[in-house]
N, C-alpha and C positions, 0 to 999 in steps of 0.2 A: 743834666740831672733833674732840674725842675720840670723839664718836659716829660721825663720818664715818670716822675711822681704824678704829674697832671694826668697822663694817660692811664696810669694805674687807678686813679680816683674815678676817672670817667668809666673805665671798665667795670669797677666795683658798683658804681651807680646803675649802670645798664643791667648788670646781673641781678642786682637787688630789685630793680623795677620789673624785670622779667619774672623773678620769683614771686613778687606780689601779684602780678597779673595771672600767673599760673594758679596761685591760691584762690584768686577771685573766680577764675573759670571753674576751678574744682568745686568751690562753694555753690556756684550757680548750678552746676550739673547735679550735685548732691541734693540741693534743695528742690530742684525741678523733679528729681526722681521721687522724693518724699511727697511732693505735692501731687504727683500723678498717682501714687499709691493711695493717698488720702481721698482723692476724687473717685478712685475705684471702689473704696470702701463705702463712700456715700452712695454710689450707684447700687451697691449690694444691700443697702439699708442698714449698714453697720455704722451709724452716726457717732456713737460714743467712741469707738475705736478711731474713727476718722478725726474726731475732735482732739483726741489725745495726740495723734500724729501731727496734726496741724499746730497744736500748742508746742510740741517739741521742735517742729520746723522753725517756728517764729523765734524760739529761744536760742536755737543753734545757729540760725542764719538770718539774723534780723535785717542785715543790710542788702539782702538779695531781692531780686524782683519776685521770685517765688515766695520769699518770706513776707513781702508786702501783700501779695495775693492771698496768702494763707491767713494773714491778719484780717483782711476784709471778709474772707469766708467765715472765720470764727465769729466776727461781728454779726454776720447774717444769720448764722446758726443760733446765736444767743437771742437775737430778736425773734426768730421763729419760735424758739423754745418759750420765751416770755409770753408770746401771743397764745401759744398752746396752753400754757399753765393758766393764763388769765381766763381762757374760755372754759377750761375744766372747772376751775374754782367758781366761776360765775354760775355754771350749771348746778354745782353742789349747793352753793348758798341759796340759789333760787328754790331748790327743792326743799331745803330746810325752812325757808320763809313760807312756802306753801303749806307745809305741815303745821306750822304755828298759826298761820292765818285761818286754816281750817278748824283748828282747835278753838280759836277765838270766836269763830262764827257759831260754834255750838255752845260754848260755855261763857261767852261774853267777856272773856279775859284770856290772857296767855297763860300757859302753865307756869306755876310758881316755882317748880323744880322738876327735875327729871323723875323723881319719885312720884310726884303728883301726876305727871304725864303717864307714867307706866301703870299707875293704879286706877286711872280713869278708864272709861269704856271706849275711849277714842282708839281707832284702829291703828294709827301710826304711833309707835312707841320708840323708846331709845334704841332698841335692837334694830328697828327699821332705819333709823337715822344713821346708826353705825354701818349698816349694810349698804347704804347708798353712798357712803364715803369711800372713794377709791383707795386702793392700796398706795402707800407712799404719801398720803395726804392726812392732815389732821384738822379737825374743826374744834375750836375752843368756843364754848357756849356759856353765856351768862344770861340767866333768867331773873328778872326782877321779882323779889319775893312778895310783891303786892299784886302781881299779875298784870302789871301795866306795860310790860315790854320785854325785849330781849336784845342781845347783841351777839354777833357772830364774827369770829376771825378764822380764816382758813389759810393754811400754809401747805406747801409741798416740801418734802425733805430734800428735793433736788434744786430748789430755787431759793435765792436770797430774798425774794419779795413775796409778800402775802397780801390778802385783801380782806377788808372788813365791811359789814353792812349793819345798819341800824334797823330798828323795828319797822318804821314806816318809810324807809328809803332804800330803794333797790340799787342805787348807785354804789359801785365798788370803790372803796377808799383804800389806796395802796399803802403799804408800810414795809419797812425793812424787818424781815423775819426775826433775826436774832435780837435786835433792839426791842421789838415789841414783846417777844416772848419773855425777855428778861423783866420787862415792866409788869407783864401779867403775873409772873411768878412772885413778884414782890408785892403785888396788890391782892392777889387771890390765893386760895388754896384749892387743891384738887385731890381726889382719891388716887388717881393715877395720871401722870403727865405724859405717858408714852402711848396712850390709846388713840384710836382714830377719832373718837369723840371724847373730848375732855370737858367735863362739867365744872364750871368755876363757882366757887363760893367765896364770899367776902372773908378775907383773912381776919382771924380773931385777934 
């Protein structure tokens, strides 16, 4: 009797182990298929779709080899995106700085406001600044009302990180977008917060 019970337990354990092995093989096969699809999308230049597929793969099959590969691929894509965002923002902020430095070279001070900039005979006005700001990006501009300087913050709607520059410093200072925008909105007021160029005034 005991021998019969023992054999039954052994059979059940073997069946259970085989079932688990089968599930693992199925997960590996399914995750490998998704990874292949994602890599195909990347080759076609459809990175957003590929990223969504990779994210889904990692969520559904975290313990598989393909899941680990997908996680590394997502990390690489994020790093590449961050570098691209930084390069774009750097060019935007450099262009803004050149405009204000040109103004300073003519008038011996920086514009005290966008209204002053627009009413001057300087060629580059606020329309120009807004025009050189790419779609999906926002520049927050603070001009000191005594003409002594300015500060710029630039963010992308697709990135959690933004960058700022000071009047005489071209070095980009990184910041967390949502945290910084919350502070700006608490400290300043603006006619419109959703434009590509947002002029900031001290809150009353």
